[in-house]
C-alpha positions as CSV (number, residue, x, y, z in Angstrom):
1,X,32.3,-13.2,-27.5
2,X,36.0,-13.3,-27.4
3,X,37.6,-15.1,-30.2
4,X,34.4,-15.3,-32.4
5,X,32.6,-12.8,-35.1
6,X,29.0,-11.7,-34.1
7,X,26.8,-12.4,-36.8
8,X,23.1,-11.7,-38.0
9,X,21.0,-12.8,-40.5
10,X,19.5,-9.8,-42.4
11,X,16.6,-10.0,-45.3
12,X,18.3,-9.0,-48.4
13,X,16.3,-5.9,-48.7
14,X,17.3,-4.8,-45.9
15,X,21.1,-4.8,-46.6
16,X,23.2,-1.9,-47.6
17,X,26.3,-1.3,-49.8
18,X,29.3,-1.5,-47.6
19,X,27.7,-4.4,-45.2
20,X,30.3,-7.3,-44.8
21,X,29.1,-11.2,-45.3
22,X,29.9,-13.5,-42.2
23,X,29.4,-16.8,-43.7
24,X,29.7,-17.6,-47.6
25,X,26.4,-17.0,-49.5
26,X,25.2,-20.4,-51.2
27,X,23.1,-20.8,-54.1
28,X,20.0,-23.4,-54.0
29,X,22.4,-25.8,-55.1
30,X,24.9,-25.3,-52.7
31,X,27.4,-23.5,-54.6
32,X,28.9,-20.6,-53.1
33,X,28.3,-17.4,-54.7
34,X,29.5,-14.8,-52.9
35,X,32.4,-15.7,-49.9
36,X,32.9,-14.6,-46.1
37,X,34.2,-11.6,-46.0
38,X,33.0,-9.8,-49.2
39,X,31.8,-6.4,-49.0
40,X,28.4,-6.1,-50.6
41,X,27.9,-3.3,-53.3
42,X,24.9,-2.3,-55.1
43,X,25.6,-4.5,-58.0
44,X,25.7,-7.7,-55.8
45,X,23.0,-6.7,-53.7
46,X,21.1,-6.8,-57.2
47,X,22.7,-9.8,-58.7
48,X,21.9,-11.5,-55.1
49,X,18.0,-10.4,-55.6
50,X,18.1,-11.8,-59.3
51,X,19.6,-15.4,-57.8
52,X,16.8,-15.3,-55.6
53,X,18.8,-15.1,-52.2
54,X,16.5,-14.1,-49.5
55,X,18.7,-13.4,-46.8
56,X,22.3,-12.8,-45.9
57,X,24.6,-13.8,-42.9
58,X,26.3,-10.1,-41.9
59,X,28.9,-9.2,-39.6
60,X,28.2,-7.4,-36.7
61,X,25.6,-7.3,-34.0
62,X,22.1,-6.5,-34.8
63,X,21.6,-2.8,-34.0
64,X,18.0,-3.0,-33.5
65,X,18.6,-5.6,-30.7
66,X,17.6,-5.2,-27.1
67,X,20.4,-4.2,-25.1
68,X,22.3,-7.4,-23.8
69,X,21.4,-8.1,-19.8
70,X,23.9,-8.1,-17.1
71,X,24.7,-11.6,-15.6
72,X,23.3,-10.3,-12.5
73,X,19.8,-9.7,-14.3
74,X,19.9,-13.0,-16.0
75,X,20.8,-14.9,-12.6
76,X,17.8,-12.7,-10.9
77,X,15.3,-14.1,-13.9
78,X,16.4,-17.7,-13.3
79,X,15.6,-17.3,-9.5
80,X,12.5,-15.9,-10.5
81,X,11.4,-18.7,-13.1
82,X,12.0,-21.4,-10.9
83,X,10.4,-19.9,-8.0
84,X,8.2,-22.1,-5.8
85,X,9.7,-25.6,-7.4
86,X,12.3,-25.8,-4.5
87,X,11.1,-29.3,-3.7
88,X,11.4,-30.8,-7.1
89,X,14.7,-32.3,-7.4
90,X,14.6,-32.6,-11.0
91,X,13.9,-28.7,-11.7
92,X,16.6,-28.0,-9.0
93,X,19.0,-29.9,-10.9
94,X,17.8,-27.9,-14.4
95,X,17.9,-24.4,-12.6
96,X,21.7,-25.4,-11.5
97,X,22.7,-26.5,-14.9
98,X,21.3,-23.5,-16.1
99,X,22.8,-20.9,-13.7
100,X,26.3,-22.6,-14.4
101,X,25.7,-22.3,-18.3
102,X,24.7,-18.7,-17.7
103,X,28.1,-18.3,-15.6
104,X,30.3,-19.8,-18.5
105,X,28.8,-18.1,-21.1
106,X,29.5,-14.3,-18.8
107,X,33.0,-15.6,-19.1
108,X,33.3,-15.5,-22.8
109,X,30.8,-13.0,-23.8
110,X,32.8,-10.0,-23.4
């Protein structure tokens, strides 16, 4: 998305040295134990494990995530989901709002 970072939540046992923290990591009492932008090292990962941290917000896309769908694909899925409901005014209003949301999101997503 334009102007914002992409973040993913990763289990601590899956992070690697060099990964960058996207949001401050806090302990159970809400105290920041690792600041945003910190680069993880094996020592930091070990310390976080000893502190009971389970997951860490990291910068970047999830490499295992499915590829993003195009706007055309999303709009086609929307048509399919609302097929047969053309006589229902409420459902058509919901479809209209969902379509507008997809259009707005697409304009800022790239």
